[in-house]
C-alpha positions in Angstrom: 0.0 0.0 0.0 2.9 2.4 0.6 3.8 2.6 -3.1 0.1 3.0 -3.9 -0.1 6.0 -1.6 3.0 7.4 -3.3 1.6 7.1 -6.8 -1.7 8.7 -5.9 0.1 11.5 -4.1 2.2 12.2 -7.3 -0.9 12.2 -9.5 -2.9 14.5 -7.2 0.0 16.9 -6.6 0.5 17.3 -10.4 -3.2 17.6 -11.0 -3.3 20.6 -8.7 -0.7 22.3 -10.9 -2.6 21.4 -14.1 -5.8 22.9 -12.6 -4.0 26.2 -12.0 -2.9 26.1 -15.7 -6.5 25.7 -16.9 -7.6 28.5 -14.6 -5.0 30.9 -15.9 -5.9 30.0 -19.5 -9.6 30.6 -18.9 -9.1 33.9 -17.1 -6.5 35.4 -19.4 -7.1 39.1 -19.7 -9.1 39.4 -16.5 -7.7 41.4 -13.6 -7.5 40.6 -9.9 -8.8 37.0 -10.2 -5.7 35.2 -8.9 -6.6 35.7 -5.3 -10.1 34.6 -6.2 -8.7 31.2 -7.3 -6.7 31.0 -4.0 -10.0 31.6 -2.1 -11.8 28.9 -4.1 -9.0 26.4 -3.5 -8.8 27.2 0.2 -12.6 26.9 0.6 -12.8 23.6 -1.3 -9.8 22.3 0.7 -11.4 23.3 4.0 -14.7 21.6 3.1 -12.9 18.4 2.2 -11.0 18.3 5.5 -14.1 19.2 7.4 -15.8 16.0 6.0 -12.7 13.9 6.7 -12.4 15.3 10.2 -16.0 14.3 11.1 -15.0 10.6 10.5 -11.6 10.9 12.2 -12.3 13.2 15.1 -9.6 13.8 17.7 -8.5 16.9 19.5 -5.3 18.0 21.2 -4.8 21.7 22.0 -1.1 21.7 21.2 -1.8 20.6 17.6 -3.5 23.9 16.9 -0.1 25.6 16.9 1.1 23.3 14.1 -2.2 24.0 12.3 -1.7 27.8 12.5 1.8 27.6 11.1 0.7 25.1 8.4 -2.3 27.2 7.5 -0.2 30.4 7.0 2.3 28.5 4.9 -0.5 26.9 2.9 -2.0 30.3 2.1 1.4 31.5 0.9 1.7 28.3 -1.2 -1.5 29.1 -3.0 -0.3 32.6 -3.6 3.0 31.4 -5.0 1.5 28.8 -7.2 -1.1 31.0 -8.9 1.3 33.9 -9.1 4.1 31.8 -10.6 1.8 30.4 -13.3 0.4 33.8 -14.0 3.7 35.6 -14.4 5.9 33.0 -16.0 6.4 29.4 -17.3 3.9 27.0 -15.9 6.4 24.1 -16.3 9.2 25.9 -14.4 6.7 27.0 -11.7 5.6 23.4 -11.2 9.3 22.4 -11.1 9.8 24.8 -8.2 6.7 23.4 -6.5 8.0 19.9 -6.7 11.6 20.7 -5.8 10.3 21.8 -2.5 10.0 18.1 -1.7 13.7 17.7 -2.1 14.2 20.5 0.5 12.1 18.4 2.9 14.5 15.5 2.3 17.4 17.8 3.2 15.6 18.8 6.3 15.3 15.1 7.1 19.0 14.7 7.0 19.5 17.2 9.9 16.4 16.7 12.0 14.9 13.2 11.2 18.2 11.3 11.2 18.0 10.4 7.5 21.4 9.1 6.1 23.6 11.5 4.1 25.8 10.0 1.3 28.0 11.4 -1.4 25.3 10.6 -3.9 22.9 12.8 -1.9 25.4 15.7 -1.9 25.8 15.4 -5.7 22.0 15.4 -6.1 21.6 18.6 -4.1 24.3 20.3 -6.1 22.6 19.3 -9.3 19.3 20.7 -8.0 20.9 24.1 -7.4 22.3 24.0 -10.9 18.9 23.0 -12.4 17.2 25.9 -10.6 19.7 28.4 -11.9 19.3 27.1 -15.5 15.5 27.3 -15.3 15.7 31.0 -14.3 18.7 32.2 -16.3 18.2 33.3 -19.9 20.5 34.8 -22.5 20.4 38.5 -23.3 17.8 39.1 -26.0 19.5 39.8 -29.4 17.1 42.6 -30.3 17.7 44.4 -27.0 14.1 43.7 -25.8 13.2 42.8 -22.2 13.9 39.5 -20.7 11.0 37.1 -20.0 12.3 36.3 -16.5 10.8 39.0 -14.3 11.6 39.8 -10.7 8.0 39.3 -9.6 8.0 35.8 -11.1 11.2 34.9 -9.3 9.7 36.2 -6.0 6.6 34.0 -6.5 8.7 31.0 -7.3 10.8 31.5 -4.1 7.6 31.9 -2.1 6.2 28.7 -3.7 9.4 26.8 -3.0 9.8 27.8 0.7 6.1 27.6 1.6 5.5 24.2 0.1 8.6 22.8 1.8 7.5 24.4 5.1 4.0 22.8 4.8 5.5 19.3 4.4 8.0 19.8 7.2 5.4 21.0 9.6 3.0 18.2 8.6 5.6 15.4 9.0 7.0 16.9 12.2 3.6 17.0 13.8 3.0 13.3 12.8 6.3 12.3 14.3 5.8 14.3 17.6 2.3 13.0 18.1 3.0 9.4 17.1 1.0 9.6 13.8 -2.1 10.8 15.5 -4.3 14.0 15.1 -3.6 14.3 11.4 -7.1 15.2 10.5 -7.3 17.8 13.2 -4.0 19.3 12.0 -5.3 19.6 8.4 -8.8 20.8 9.2 -7.8 23.7 11.4 -4.9 24.5 9.0 -7.4 24.6 6.2 -9.5 27.1 8.2 -6.4 29.3 8.9 -5.5 29.2 5.2 -9.0 30.1 4.2 -9.1 33.1 6.5 -5.6 34.2 5.3 -6.5 34.0 1.6 -9.7 36.0 2.2 -7.8 38.7 4.0 -5.2 38.8 1.2 -8.0 39.4 -1.3 -9.8 42.2 0.5 -7.9 45.0 -1.3 -8.7 43.6 -4.8 -11.2 44.9 -7.3 -13.9 42.3 -7.4 -15.9 43.5 -10.4 -15.1 40.4 -12.4 -15.3 37.9 -9.6 -19.0 36.8 -10.1 -18.5 36.0 -13.8 -15.2 34.2 -13.1 -16.7 32.1 -10.3 -19.6 31.1 -12.6 -17.3 30.0 -15.3 -14.5 28.4 -13.3 -15.9 27.2 -9.9 -15.3 23.6 -11.0 -11.6 24.2 -11.5 -11.2 25.8 -8.0 -13.2 22.9 -6.6 -11.1 20.3 -8.3 -7.8 22.0 -7.3 -8.9 22.1 -3.6 -10.0 18.5 -3.6 -6.7 17.4 -5.2 -4.8 19.4 -2.5 -6.8 17.8 0.3 -6.5 14.2 -1.0 -2.8 14.6 -1.8 -2.2 15.6 1.9 -4.3 12.6 3.0 -1.7 10.4 1.3 1.2 12.4 2.6 -0.1 11.7 6.1 -0.6 8.0 5.4 3.0 7.8 4.0 4.3 9.3 7.2 3.0 6.2 8.9 4.8 3.8 6.6 8.4 2.6 6.6 9.3 4.5 3.4 12.1 7.0 4.1 11.8 10.7 3.4 14.9 10.4 1.1 12.8 8.2 -1.1 9.3 9.6 -0.8 10.0 13.3 -1.5 12.4 13.0 -4.4 9.9 10.6 -6.1 7.1 13.2 -5.5 9.4 15.8 -7.1 10.4 13.9 -10.2 6.9 12.5 -10.8 5.2 15.9 -10.4 7.7 17.6 -12.6 7.3 15.0 -15.4 3.5 15.1 -15.4 3.2 18.9 -15.1 5.7 19.5 -17.9 3.9 17.1 -20.2 0.6 18.8 -19.4 2.0 22.3 -20.1 3.7 21.3 -23.4 0.9 19.0 -24.7 -2.2 20.6 -23.4 -1.2 24.3 -23.3 1.5 24.4 -26.0 4.0 26.0 -23.8 7.5 26.5 -25.3 10.5 26.2 -23.1 13.9 27.8 -23.8 16.8 25.3 -24.3 18.3 26.3 -20.9 15.0 25.5 -19.2 14.8 22.0 -20.9 18.4 21.4 -19.7 17.6 22.6 -16.2 14.5 20.3 -16.0 16.6 17.4 -17.3 19.3 18.0 -14.7 16.7 18.3 -12.1 15.2 14.9 -13.0 18.7 13.3 -12.7 19.2 15.0 -9.4 15.9 13.8 -7.8 16.7 10.3 -9.2 20.0 10.3 -7.4 18.4 11.6 -4.2 15.9 8.8 -4.3 
């Protein structure tokens, strides 16, 4: 069952990124609708965890602190994901989302007593090289502006750090509480994330929100459901004997492969040669880390 959980987690994690691509395509030209998508994802995610929590009800007051941190990081993750897809390459954005799982493995080396080997060190160095290649681009021959914008890089960094933080908090809570109270953690975290995303959207012009919701509510619903179910399998994998040095690199390489295929085949995205090289090196790196 462990590997079954892992396969489903890969598919659901990638599906969430693909849903974001569909939303960005459907709302092209509309203003101030990215935070709306974040709210829809957060609401759908909270409803799913509310249902799951009813059937797995436990309560421990100390878990709420983990939920608060996780919820804030989750809201930032939604912001980084939608912002990254909006302002730059969907494939590279998804790559940063998945590479966060490798950071979780690195965290495990220091705090979860996971083994460190020369192969692991090589893999981490290759990840850094891959990230740089995905972001760097040659100077335009015609003197025009570069496609890599500062705002996109900031969203990517936000996505990378927040996604890693979510998974670190989640696994740490499961370890500290002997694999109990997972549903409580995620339900209250989902509520914190929903409140945070709503607060972040208060300043936006909402003149196009009604029409956008009517046309794209199903995408927000699907993305939130994928987010919730992926985390169900993350929690279940924390209870197995699979090591983090195997789980998270596999999540990374699987998510990158599926998201890149979707962006190229479904959305006709064209990547620069350096980005293809970066994605290839990244795939080799996560293979070594696994």
